[in-house]
C-alpha positions, 0 to 999 in steps of 0.5 A, spaced: 512 507 452 510 500 456 507 501 463 506 495 467 501 496 473 501 490 478 494 488 483 490 493 477 485 490 482 486 493 488 485 500 492 491 503 489 492 500 483 485 501 480 485 507 480 493 507 477 490 504 471 484 509 470 488 515 470 493 512 465 487 509 460 486 517 461 492 519 459 492 516 453 496 510 455 494 503 454 497 499 459 500 492 461 496 488 468 498 483 471 492 480 474 491 474 476 483 473 475 481 478 469 474 478 471 475 483 477 478 487 472 473 493 471 468 492 465 469 499 462 477 498 462 478 491 460 478 493 453 483 498 454 488 493 457 493 488 455 492 484 460 497 478 462 494 473 466 498 469 472 501 470 479 506 475 482 510 469 485 511 466 479 518 468 477 517 466 470 511 469 470 513 475 472 520 476 468 515 473 461 509 479 462 515 484 465 520 483 459 520 490 454 517 494 459 520 501 460 516 502 467 514 497 472 509 499 478 510 494 484 506 493 489 508 487 494 501 483 493 504 478 500 498 478 506 500 480 512 497 474 514 502 469 510 507 464 514 512 468 512 511 474 510 518 479 509 520 472 506 516 472 502 515 479 499 522 479 499 522 473 494 516 475 490 520 481 488 525 478 486 524 476 479 522 483 477 529 486 480 533 480 476 528 483 470 531 491 473 538 487 473 539 485 466 536 491 463 530 488 461 526 494 465 528 500 466 524 503 471 521 501 477 515 505 482 515 501 488 509 502 492 513 503 500 511 504 507 513 509 512 517 506 517 521 502 511 527 507 512 528 504 518 530 497 514 528 493 520 524 493 528 517 493 523 514 487 522 512 486 515 514 493 513 521 490 514 519 486 507 518 492 503 526 495 507 529 489 503 525 490 495 527 497 496 534 494 497 533 489 491 530 494 487 537 500 489 541 494 487 539 492 480 541 500 476 534 501 475 531 509 476 528 505 482 522 511 486 519 509 493 513 512 495 513 511 503 506 511 504 502 513 510 496 509 513 491 507 509 484 509 509 481 503 506 484 500 512 478 501 517 474 496 512 477 492 516 474 494 522 467 494 519 463 489 524 466 493 529 464 499 527 457 497 526 457 496 534 461 503 535 467 501 537 474 502 533 479 497 536 486 498 536 493 496 538 496 504 536 498 509 541 491 512 541 494 519 541 499 518 537 500 522 531 500 518 524 500 520 517 493 517 514 492 517 507 486 515 501 490 509 497 485 514 490 490 520 492 496 515 491 494 512 485 494 519 483 501 520 485 503 513 482 500 515 476 503 522 474 510 518 476 509 513 472 508 518 466 514 523 468 520 522 465 524 526 467 526 523 474 533 519 475 537 515 481 533 513 486 528 517 489 525 517 495 517 521 496 513 520 502 505 519 501 502 523 508 495 525 506 493 533 508 494 531 516 497 526 521 491 524 525 491 520 531 486 514 533 483 518 538 482 524 532 479 518 528 474 516 533 472 524 533 472 524 524 469 518 524 463 519 528 462 525 525 461 523 518 458 516 520 453 520 524 454 514 529 459 514 535 465 511 536 468 509 541 476 507 541 478 500 544 485 500 545 488 494 546 495 492 548 501 488 543 499 482 547 491 483 545 493 482 539 498 477 539 492 473 543 487 474 538 491 473 532 493 466 534 486 464 535 484 465 529 489 461 527 495 465 523 502 462 523 507 465 529 510 470 523 504 472 521 501 474 528 508 477 529 509 481 523 503 484 524 504 486 532 511 488 529 508 494 524 503 496 530 510 496 534 515 499 530 509 504 528 509 508 535 512 514 535 516 513 529 518 520 526 518 522 520 523 521 515 521 527 510 518 534 512 510 535 510 510 539 504 507 540 497 511 534 494 508 528 501 501 531 502 495 529 499 489 533 498 482 527 500 480 528 507 478 523 512 472 525 514 471 526 506 472 519 504 469 516 510 463 519 509 462 516 502 465 510 502 463 508 510 457 510 511 453 507 505 456 501 508 454 501 515 448 502 513 447 496 507 
């Protein structure tokens, strides 16, 4: 059984790699810079060096694999994030359509089910459709808001501020990427599921940004004040930072699209993962802010 893992050094992928190794699997990892792989795991991996945006590399590196874990590598700052996301996944879709890959586990997002009006998430929706058309067994993991997105706010958090354009009192699914990695690994190792499957990954509880600021205040041992901003504020800030217009609208579209987003799947034992934000923030954010 050959399992391919893309973005193996990311928050989710690194956890998937570790769990597969512990399960006795030698995963094939696709990575641009092998030096970023954890030294303790390199000897247990089949490492293929290349860029996921290189269609020829993806086709060659996935040939003969039974299962592929696909994570879109497109940064939100890309000049055409939605189009790039779709084009990058096309090589894997071609491989699956040709029968070279039998199963795909795809890291998607809540909101992809809407298919449009979700900014960069619209690109993930297009990838879902690409993979669905291949005839392979496909699992779409529609994940909530990553705890690790807070790492982008370290400088502000040091000043006791958390800025957001989201509805301060709108509940959202928040999830630890390590918990997502555990769901991914379990699905990669499970040979029983077939066809097209959608599974949400919601984290342990829905949180508003108001509640997040309260949780961070307790976990970090310092007051954190929420600073709401508008979509136009975000546009102005991102434009001033030099981001291309489509990148700006891709980010703003995600913020706007997730406001009031109705849950597609219920919160139950399948979609709920265990790690609370308070525990993650204490273990991960607090040491970084103390440096």
